[in-house]
N, C-alpha and C positions, 0 to 999 in steps of 0.2 A: 361238527366234529372235524378235527384236522388229522393229518396222517400220524402225528406223534401220539395223540390220544387213541387213535385207531389201533396202532401197534400195541400199546399197553393193554387195551381192551381185548384184543385178539390173543395176546400172549397169556393174559390172566385167565381167559376163558378156556384156552387149550390146556393149561395146567390144571384147572379145576376139573375139566372133563377127563383128563388122563388119570387124576387121582380117583375120581369116581369109578372109572372103568377098572382101575387096579383093585379097588375095594370090592366092587360088586360083580365083576365079570371074570377077570383073570389076573394073577399077580404079574404076569409079563407085560401088562400095559404100563408098568413103571418105566419101561424103556421109552415110551412116548413122552413122559415127563422129562427124562434125561435128554431126549432129542430137543425138546423145546428149550430147556435150560442151556444146552450146548449151543443152540442157534443164537440165543440171546447173548451168550458170552462171546461167541465169535463175531457177532455183529458189532459189539462194543469195541473190539480191537480192529476190525477191518472196515467198518462202516458199510458193509454189504448186508442188506436185509431183504430177503425175498418178500416178506410181508409188505414192505414199503412199496415195492414194485406193484404188487397186486392191488393195494389200496389206492395207489395213484391211478392205476388203470380203471378202477371203479369210480374215479372222479374226486377223491379227497385231495385236498391241497395241504401243503406244509404251512407251519406257522409263518414262515418268512413270506411265502406267497400271499397269504391272507393279510399280513401287515402291509405289504406293498400295495395290494389292491385297495386297502383302506386309506392309505396315504394319497392315492391318486384321486380319490373322491373328495378329499378335504379341500 
């Protein structure tokens, strides 16, 4: 898994979790969904995404880094 896939997986999981919490726990958990959506929107415009920093710290690499590594071995 690369960073790009990890971000989509994390965002999708957080949205599904927040919808489930809104439905089964309390309606105010809808704000968690709003936060995730807002973060996705701002990262599209600014290029700043905290999830990318976290996933890179966990050892995931971007598509570009993986492609460069593959080219070196050819």
